Residue frames as qw, qx, qy, qz and C-alpha x, y, z in Angstrom:
[[0.262, -0.910, -0.297, -0.121, 103.09, 42.81, 56.86],
 [0.609, -0.635, 0.071, 0.470, 106.50, 43.45, 58.39],
 [0.637, 0.271, 0.327, 0.643, 108.05, 44.31, 55.04],
 [0.119, 0.835, 0.219, 0.490, 106.63, 47.86, 54.85],
 [0.510, -0.858, 0.024, 0.047, 107.86, 48.66, 58.36],
 [0.758, -0.266, 0.281, 0.525, 111.39, 47.45, 57.55],
 [0.483, 0.496, 0.343, 0.635, 111.41, 49.45, 54.36],
 [0.116, -0.926, -0.167, -0.318, 110.19, 52.61, 56.04],
 [0.662, -0.694, 0.109, 0.263, 112.80, 52.27, 58.83],
 [0.700, -0.018, 0.326, 0.635, 115.56, 51.90, 56.24],
 [0.266, 0.736, 0.319, 0.534, 114.30, 54.96, 54.36],
 [0.329, -0.931, -0.052, -0.151, 114.28, 57.14, 57.45],
 [0.731, -0.531, 0.225, 0.364, 117.64, 55.91, 58.70],
 [0.661, 0.211, 0.356, 0.626, 119.16, 56.42, 55.28],
 [0.179, 0.759, 0.281, 0.559, 117.85, 59.97, 54.93],
 [0.369, -0.897, -0.023, -0.242, 118.22, 61.42, 58.41],
 [0.421, 0.569, -0.544, 0.451, 121.75, 62.13, 59.68],
 [0.484, -0.536, 0.437, -0.536, 120.64, 61.73, 63.26],
 [0.932, -0.087, 0.277, -0.215, 120.26, 57.98, 62.61],
 [0.510, 0.669, -0.534, -0.080, 123.53, 57.52, 60.69],
 [0.157, -0.462, 0.842, -0.229, 124.95, 55.13, 63.32],
 [0.701, 0.116, 0.599, -0.370, 122.05, 52.77, 62.65],
 [0.643, 0.568, -0.296, -0.420, 122.67, 52.45, 58.93],
 [0.567, 0.361, -0.738, -0.054, 123.30, 48.85, 57.99],
 [0.029, 0.177, -0.851, 0.494, 122.37, 47.67, 61.50],
 [0.652, -0.011, 0.171, -0.739, 118.63, 47.08, 61.21],
 [0.079, 0.034, -0.993, -0.079, 117.56, 43.47, 61.70],
 [0.629, -0.059, -0.022, -0.775, 113.92, 42.44, 61.21],
 [0.024, 0.020, -0.998, 0.062, 112.34, 39.27, 62.53],
 [0.644, -0.092, -0.072, -0.756, 108.83, 37.88, 62.44],
 [0.945, -0.147, -0.020, -0.291, 107.54, 34.87, 64.31],
 [0.770, -0.385, 0.466, 0.204, 109.92, 31.94, 64.11],
 [0.760, 0.564, 0.204, 0.249, 110.76, 32.53, 60.41],
 [0.479, -0.282, 0.177, 0.812, 113.91, 34.11, 59.13],
 [0.317, 0.896, 0.278, -0.138, 113.52, 37.39, 57.28],
 [0.387, 0.881, -0.271, 0.029, 115.90, 38.52, 54.59],
 [0.764, 0.291, -0.508, 0.272, 118.27, 35.69, 55.63],
 [0.004, -0.422, 0.586, -0.692, 118.43, 36.77, 59.28],
 [0.543, -0.360, -0.759, -0.017, 117.14, 34.32, 61.86],
 [0.481, -0.819, -0.132, -0.283, 115.61, 35.39, 65.16],
 [0.823, -0.432, -0.023, 0.367, 118.65, 33.99, 67.00],
 [0.587, 0.238, 0.108, 0.766, 121.08, 35.88, 64.77],
 [0.042, -0.741, -0.159, -0.652, 119.16, 39.14, 65.32],
 [0.619, -0.765, -0.096, -0.149, 118.88, 38.76, 69.10],
 [0.817, -0.409, 0.090, 0.397, 122.40, 37.52, 69.78],
 [0.571, 0.333, 0.177, 0.729, 123.94, 39.88, 67.23],
 [0.136, -0.911, -0.199, -0.335, 122.43, 42.90, 68.99],
 [0.644, -0.224, -0.276, 0.678, 124.95, 45.04, 70.82],
 [0.117, -0.875, -0.197, 0.426, 125.52, 48.52, 71.95],
 [0.541, 0.736, 0.077, 0.398, 126.80, 51.22, 69.65],
 [0.594, -0.562, -0.035, 0.574, 130.10, 52.66, 70.72],
 [0.352, 0.924, 0.033, 0.145, 131.18, 56.07, 69.51],
 [0.763, -0.052, -0.073, 0.640, 134.86, 56.82, 69.13]]
């Protein structure tokens, strides 16, 4: 069920310049399982602020 949400987010982020800073930075988790090779821990602890130069 999470798959279609992840795909839609990637489509919008890839097509809309306003979201360019999020390209390649979307992590999806579900329950305690890993999703697309990303564990919940990796997603949570890998989250950080975006800094613009």
